[in-house]
N, C-alpha and C positions, 0 to 999 in steps of 0.2 A: 504494500499499499504505498504510497507516494504521499508526502504532505506538503501543503503551502500555506506559508506563513504570509498572512494576511493581515499585514501591519501598519500602521501610520493611515495618512490620509488616502483617501477614494480620490484618485485624480485623474483628467484626462490625459490620455497618451502624450499630446503635446507639451503638457507639463511636467513630463517624468524629469527632463534636464535638469529645471530649475529646484526639484526636492533634490536631487543629488547633488546639486551646485552645495546647497546649503548645507549636504550631510542630514537631511530628512529623509525618514523613510516614506513610502507611498505606496500604494498597489493602482496598477492601471488594467484596463481592459485588456491591452497587449499582454503584459506578464501573465495574465490569468489566461489568456488563449495559447499562450507558448507552451505553460505548465500543461495545459489539458492536453494540446497536440503531444507533448512529448508522454505524456502518462498514457495516451492510446489506448482507452477504455479500461484501464487497470482502477479499481476502488481507488477513492482518494479521499484524503480528510486536509479539511481548512481551518487553520488555526486563526483565530479572527482577534486583533485586539486593535480596533479603531473607532475612530468618534465619527467618522463618515468621511463626507464631502461631496462631491460632485453627483447630483442626481443622475444626470445621463451617463457617467461612466459607470455609477452603481447597476442602472437599468442594462446596459450592457453587458456588464460583469452576470449579472441575473440572467440573461437569455442565452448565453453561452454555456452556465451551469446548467440551465434547463434542457439543453439539447444534447448535454454530455450523456454520454452510453453509459460508464460506468456509474458505480454507487458512490454519492457524495454524502459525505459526512461532515458536519459542522461543529465546531469545538470552540466556545467562547472563553480566549485565555486571558483576557482583560475586558476592555469596553466594547461594545458592541451596540453602535447608536446610529442613527440617521440613515445614510447611503449603505453604511455596512451593514444593515439590516437585510439586505436584499439577499444576499448569497445563503443564507443558512435555509431560508424558504424555497429553493429552486428544487429539490428533491424530495 
């Protein structure tokens, strides 16, 4: 089982470099899509610690997770608020 650490702000793909530059964690739809492609249908766990962020990015992540073929388990390892609440309800 593969695990994705869903930490930091839920950000649009275009803002990832800004968060990286400031040394801040973020999760983007592209990071999630890359993880899901690598998991290739294997069961996955998402460990969430996020206060939320972009509703548009959260919605895109929700859509990708809801179409994922493997089992998705969400674990809240800290805060799960706002746009970060989409992923746990995807499966």
